[in-house]
C-alpha positions in Angstrom: 88.4 10.2 -90.5 92.0 10.9 -90.3 94.4 11.0 -93.2 97.9 10.1 -92.8 100.7 11.2 -95.2 102.4 8.6 -97.5 105.7 9.6 -96.0 104.8 8.7 -92.6 102.9 5.7 -93.4 106.4 4.4 -95.2 108.4 5.6 -92.4 106.2 4.0 -89.4 104.4 1.1 -90.5 101.6 0.3 -87.9 101.2 4.1 -87.2 97.6 5.1 -86.9 94.4 6.0 -84.7 91.3 4.3 -83.6 88.6 7.1 -83.4 85.6 7.6 -81.1 83.0 10.2 -81.1 80.9 11.0 -78.3 78.1 13.4 -78.3 75.9 14.9 -75.6 78.2 14.8 -72.8 77.9 16.9 -69.8 81.3 17.8 -68.5 81.8 19.0 -64.9 84.4 20.0 -62.5 83.8 17.2 -59.9 81.9 14.1 -59.5 82.5 12.5 -56.2 81.5 8.8 -57.7 84.2 9.4 -60.2 86.5 10.3 -57.3 85.8 7.4 -55.4 86.3 5.1 -58.6 89.8 6.7 -59.4 90.9 5.2 -56.2 89.7 1.8 -57.0 91.5 1.9 -60.6 94.6 3.4 -58.6 94.9 0.6 -56.4 93.9 -1.9 -59.3 97.0 -0.4 -61.3 99.4 -0.8 -58.1 98.4 -4.5 -58.0 98.9 -4.9 -61.6 102.4 -3.2 -62.0 104.4 -3.1 -58.6 107.8 -1.6 -59.6 109.2 0.8 -61.7 111.2 -1.9 -63.5 108.0 -3.4 -64.8 107.2 0.0 -66.2 110.5 0.1 -68.1 109.9 -3.4 -69.8 106.1 -2.8 -70.6 105.7 -3.5 -74.4 103.2 -0.7 -75.2 105.4 1.9 -72.8 108.4 0.7 -75.0 106.7 1.2 -78.3 105.8 4.9 -77.4 109.4 5.5 -76.0 110.7 4.1 -79.4 108.5 6.3 -81.3 109.2 9.4 -79.2 113.0 9.1 -79.7 112.5 8.8 -83.6 110.4 12.0 -83.8 112.5 14.3 -81.6 110.8 13.9 -78.0 113.0 12.6 -75.2 110.8 10.0 -73.2 113.1 10.5 -70.2 111.9 14.0 -69.9 108.3 13.7 -71.5 106.7 10.4 -70.7 104.0 8.7 -72.7 100.5 9.5 -71.1 100.1 5.9 -70.1 103.4 5.8 -68.6 103.1 9.0 -66.8 100.0 8.2 -65.1 101.5 4.7 -64.1 104.3 6.3 -62.8 102.4 8.7 -60.7 100.4 6.1 -59.3 103.3 3.8 -58.4 104.8 6.7 -56.7 101.8 7.0 -54.3 100.2 10.0 -56.0 96.6 10.3 -56.9 95.6 11.2 -60.6 95.0 14.6 -61.4 91.6 16.0 -61.2 90.7 18.3 -64.3 87.1 17.4 -65.4 84.9 14.5 -65.6 85.5 13.7 -69.2 89.3 14.3 -69.1 89.6 12.4 -65.7 87.4 9.5 -67.2 89.3 8.9 -70.2 92.7 9.4 -68.3 91.3 6.1 -66.2 91.1 4.6 -69.5 94.6 5.3 -70.5 95.8 4.0 -67.0 93.9 0.6 -67.3 95.2 0.1 -70.9 98.6 1.9 -71.1 97.3 3.2 -74.6 97.8 7.1 -75.1 94.4 9.0 -75.7 93.9 12.2 -77.5 90.9 14.2 -77.1 89.4 17.4 -78.9 86.3 19.6 -78.9 84.6 18.2 -82.0 82.9 21.6 -82.3 86.2 23.4 -82.6 88.0 20.9 -84.8 86.9 19.9 -88.4 86.6 16.4 -88.3 86.8 15.8 -92.1 89.8 17.6 -92.6 92.2 16.3 -90.1 95.7 15.2 -91.5 98.8 13.5 -89.9 101.9 14.8 -91.1 105.6 15.7 -90.3 105.9 19.1 -88.7 107.7 22.0 -90.5 110.9 23.5 -89.1 109.8 26.3 -86.8 106.2 25.7 -87.2 104.4 27.1 -84.2 102.3 24.9 -81.7 100.4 26.1 -78.6 99.7 22.9 -76.4 97.8 22.2 -73.1 99.5 23.7 -70.2 102.0 25.7 -72.2 102.3 29.4 -71.4 102.8 30.3 -75.3 103.6 28.4 -78.6 106.7 26.6 -79.0 108.6 26.4 -82.5 108.9 22.6 -83.4 112.0 21.2 -84.9 110.5 19.7 -88.0 110.6 16.1 -87.3 107.6 15.9 -85.1 104.6 14.0 -86.3 101.7 16.6 -86.0 98.1 16.7 -86.6 96.3 19.6 -88.7 93.3 20.5 -89.1 93.3 21.5 -92.6 90.2 23.8 -92.7 91.4 26.0 -89.8 95.2 25.7 -90.7 95.8 25.0 -86.8 97.6 22.2 -85.2 95.5 19.9 -83.2 98.1 17.9 -81.6 101.8 16.8 -81.6 101.4 13.1 -81.8 101.1 11.4 -79.4 102.0 13.4 -76.5 100.2 16.7 -76.5 97.0 18.1 -77.5 96.3 21.8 -78.4 95.1 24.2 -75.9 92.6 25.7 -78.6 90.6 22.6 -78.8 91.0 21.1 -75.3 87.9 19.8 -73.2 86.4 22.3 -71.1 83.0 22.6 -69.1 81.3 23.9 -72.3 82.4 20.8 -74.2 79.2 18.8 -75.4 80.8 16.7 -78.5 84.1 15.1 -78.1 86.5 13.3 -80.9 88.7 10.8 -79.0 91.7 9.1 -80.9 93.2 6.1 -79.4 96.9 6.5 -80.5 98.7 3.7 -82.1 102.5 3.6 -83.1 104.7 0.9 -84.3 104.6 -2.2 -82.0 100.9 -1.6 -80.6 98.8 -4.0 -81.7 95.2 -3.1 -82.8 93.6 -5.3 -80.3 95.4 -2.9 -77.5 93.6 0.2 -79.4 90.0 -1.4 -79.5 90.5 -2.3 -75.8 91.3 1.5 -75.0 88.4 2.6 -77.0 86.0 0.3 -75.1 87.4 1.5 -71.8 86.9 5.2 -73.0 83.4 4.6 -74.1 82.6 3.2 -70.7 84.1 5.6 -68.2 83.2 8.5 -70.2 79.7 7.5 -70.7 79.3 6.6 -67.0 80.3 9.8 -65.9 79.6 12.5 -68.7 76.2 11.1 -70.2 74.0 11.8 -67.3 73.7 14.6 -64.6 74.3 12.0 -62.2 76.7 9.1 -62.2 75.9 5.4 -62.0 78.0 3.0 -60.0 80.7 1.6 -61.9 80.6 -1.8 -63.2 83.9 -4.1 -63.0 86.6 -3.3 -65.2 86.5 -4.9 -68.5 
């Protein structure tokens, strides 16, 4: 289970994650059933939140943005995950296609507004994960980055203490080294909580993640999705 330093617990009451381990996954580049289901979820999101003004006032998004400001991340430039997906869909764009596992948990994030992190559980050492404050000039190579950036020292990071590698800048970018690929079979998911987000919201995101990833990644063929929770 992830450990959080006393300094962070004191500075950010309510900071924490809800973990979910899923094993035996089959991750593919494309699943037509998942692509079809994405369109259903996108339309549901557009009916649920019809304007950008609603996005700005959504309580979970506001909680993430407030946290981002406090840890050196400008949320007007780097959007919280659920907000970025919602804005993309409201703008008329389809969700990105990466692989079936990532696409499935992105749907869970879109449905619940909760940011979800995911790591290849054969690469990270689950028993040695620590959430702490970043060190000044500490390097981090995140997904989509050409090379490592130097952190300014107020960010919140998750360190694999066994490998001494940072696996995430919390809660907005995971490490390239432990990302989910077509070779991944075991995944550690984290529902990312920050002050102002209730535990029930994280539980709901966990349920959606287990459901959607399970439907599209636990069998070689996908079953027809049920109605949303």
